[in-house]
C-alpha atoms as one frame of an Amber mdcrd trajectory, in Angstrom:
protein
   0.000   0.000   0.000   2.839   2.429   0.807   4.249   1.958  -2.699   0.875
   2.799  -4.191   0.453   5.881  -2.027   3.861   7.143  -3.146   3.206   6.343
  -6.805   2.386   9.860  -8.041   3.928  12.531  -5.816   3.094  15.472  -8.122
  -0.456  14.472  -8.909  -1.941  16.595  -6.108  -1.082  19.594  -8.272  -3.251
  18.024 -10.972  -6.115  17.630  -8.516  -5.901  21.281  -7.450  -5.628  22.697
 -10.977  -7.852  20.373 -13.016 -10.761  19.847 -10.638 -12.999  22.589  -9.337
 -13.461  22.926  -5.586 -16.948  21.407  -5.905 -15.549  18.461  -7.869 -12.885
  17.897  -5.184 -15.599  18.014  -2.533 -17.718  15.458  -4.386 -14.676  13.262
  -5.038 -13.921  13.268  -1.316 -17.486  12.299  -0.416 -17.551   9.558  -3.064
 -14.295   8.170  -1.731 -15.743   8.196   1.780 -18.420   5.827   0.491 -21.404
   8.127   0.146 -23.875   7.449  -2.644 -24.934  10.083  -5.164 -28.240  10.380
  -3.293 -26.470  10.933   0.044 -24.075  13.472  -1.471 -26.985  15.315  -3.079
 -28.774  15.556   0.257 -25.594  16.589   2.090 -24.756  19.368  -0.395 -28.346
  20.343  -1.214 -27.930  19.401  -4.883 -29.929  17.212  -7.219 -28.782  13.639
  -7.751 -28.358  14.442 -11.454 -25.958  17.297 -10.596 -23.863  14.993  -8.420
 -23.781  12.378 -11.193 -22.722  15.047 -13.695 -19.899  16.171 -11.418 -18.813
  12.540 -10.962 -18.788  11.993 -14.723 -16.767  15.188 -15.256 -14.256  14.173
 -12.569 -13.805  10.767 -14.161 -13.317  12.291 -17.615 -10.816  14.894 -16.393
  -8.754  12.313 -14.505  -9.182   9.546 -17.102 -10.523   7.236 -14.395 -13.196
   4.688 -15.239 -14.505   3.205 -11.978 -15.518   4.375  -8.522 -12.864   2.058
  -7.069 -10.185   3.869  -9.075 -11.613   7.213  -7.948 -11.398   6.059  -4.340
  -7.779   4.960  -4.734  -6.963   8.280  -6.374  -8.597  10.245  -3.533  -6.656
   8.252  -0.931  -3.387   8.795  -2.777  -4.102  12.515  -3.007  -4.881  12.781
   0.683  -8.516  13.780   0.146  -9.539  10.950   2.472  -7.572   8.992   5.026
  -7.338   5.247   5.425  -8.977   4.135   8.627  -6.796   1.894  10.751
């Protein structure tokens, strides 16, 4: 796991410059395991808006699954691994 976490040391710059603050917020909540419905309720958005943000995040980062998004968020320090 340590090797994976150290895989892309400069990618946090990509996260800050490519994703909007709202996209980073949604990425964090997705990585924490919240569903689109839960995120929508938490942020007072429609489910469709959350899904659109998720799709845009995935396109910008060239990531194709929620599992990959979660790994990316952990690597970027957007969420912490619980021990």
